[in-house]
C-alpha positions in Angstrom: -23.1 11.2 14.8 -26.3 9.6 13.5 -29.6 11.1 14.7 -31.8 9.3 17.2 -34.2 8.6 14.3 -31.5 7.1 12.2 -30.3 5.0 15.2 -33.8 3.7 15.8 -34.2 2.8 12.2 -30.9 0.9 12.2 -31.8 -0.9 15.4 -35.2 -1.8 14.0 -33.7 -3.1 10.8 -31.1 -5.2 12.7 -33.8 -6.8 14.7 -35.8 -7.5 11.5 -32.7 -9.2 10.0 -32.1 -11.2 13.1 -35.7 -12.5 13.2 -35.6 -13.4 9.5 -32.3 -15.3 9.9 -33.6 -17.1 13.0 -36.8 -18.1 11.1 -34.9 -19.4 8.1 -32.4 -21.3 10.3 -35.3 -22.9 12.2 -37.1 -24.0 9.0 -34.6 -24.5 6.3 -32.5 -27.6 7.1 -29.3 -28.7 5.3 -31.5 -31.5 3.9 -33.8 -28.9 2.4 -30.9 -27.1 0.8 -29.7 -30.4 -0.7 -33.2 -31.1 -2.1 -33.2 -27.7 -3.7 -29.7 -28.1 -5.2 -30.7 -31.5 -6.6 -34.0 -30.4 -8.0 -32.6 -27.3 -9.7 -29.2 -28.8 -10.5 -27.5 -25.6 -9.5 -24.1 -27.4 -9.2 -24.0 -28.2 -13.0 -22.4 -26.0 -15.6 -24.9 -23.8 -17.5 -23.4 -24.9 -20.8 -25.0 -28.3 -21.4 -26.5 -30.1 -24.3 -25.0 -30.3 -27.8 -21.9 -28.4 -28.5 -22.5 -24.9 -29.8 -26.0 -24.6 -28.3 -26.7 -22.1 -25.6 -30.0 -21.0 -24.2 -29.6 -17.7 -22.3 -33.0 -18.1 -20.6 -32.0 -21.5 -19.2 -28.7 -19.9 -17.9 -30.6 -17.0 -16.4 -33.0 -19.3 -14.6 -30.2 -21.5 -13.2 -28.3 -18.4 -12.0 -31.4 -17.1 -10.3 -32.1 -20.5 -8.6 -28.4 -20.7 -7.6 -28.5 -17.2 -6.1 -31.6 -18.1 -3.9 -29.8 -21.2 -2.6 -26.7 -19.2 -1.9 -28.7 -16.4 -0.2 -30.5 -19.0 2.1 -27.3 -20.6 3.0 -25.6 -17.3 3.8 -28.5 -16.1 6.0 -28.5 -19.4 7.9 -24.7 -19.2 8.3 -24.9 -15.6 9.5 -27.5 -16.6 12.1 -25.4 -19.6 13.3 -22.3 -17.3 13.6 -24.2 -14.7 15.6 -25.8 -17.4 17.8 -22.4 -19.0 18.5 -20.8 -15.6 19.4 -23.4 -14.8 22.1 
């Protein structure tokens, strides 16, 4: 059984995550996500350009941008699920 200190830490962390998700859901709209996807072209394949060329830095950058969009979307979805279940 977790100690009182561990339980308090877990509760504090859950509250922090809930506040973060609520803030993101309030300020990041589906339209904002669409703008980010269009700006960073995260839906395109990383292998573009002339055949046989590949820039690993471009691929890394696109992967990082895509991960941010996925993280934002996931956080907002988790907030919406939790809000709908209450």
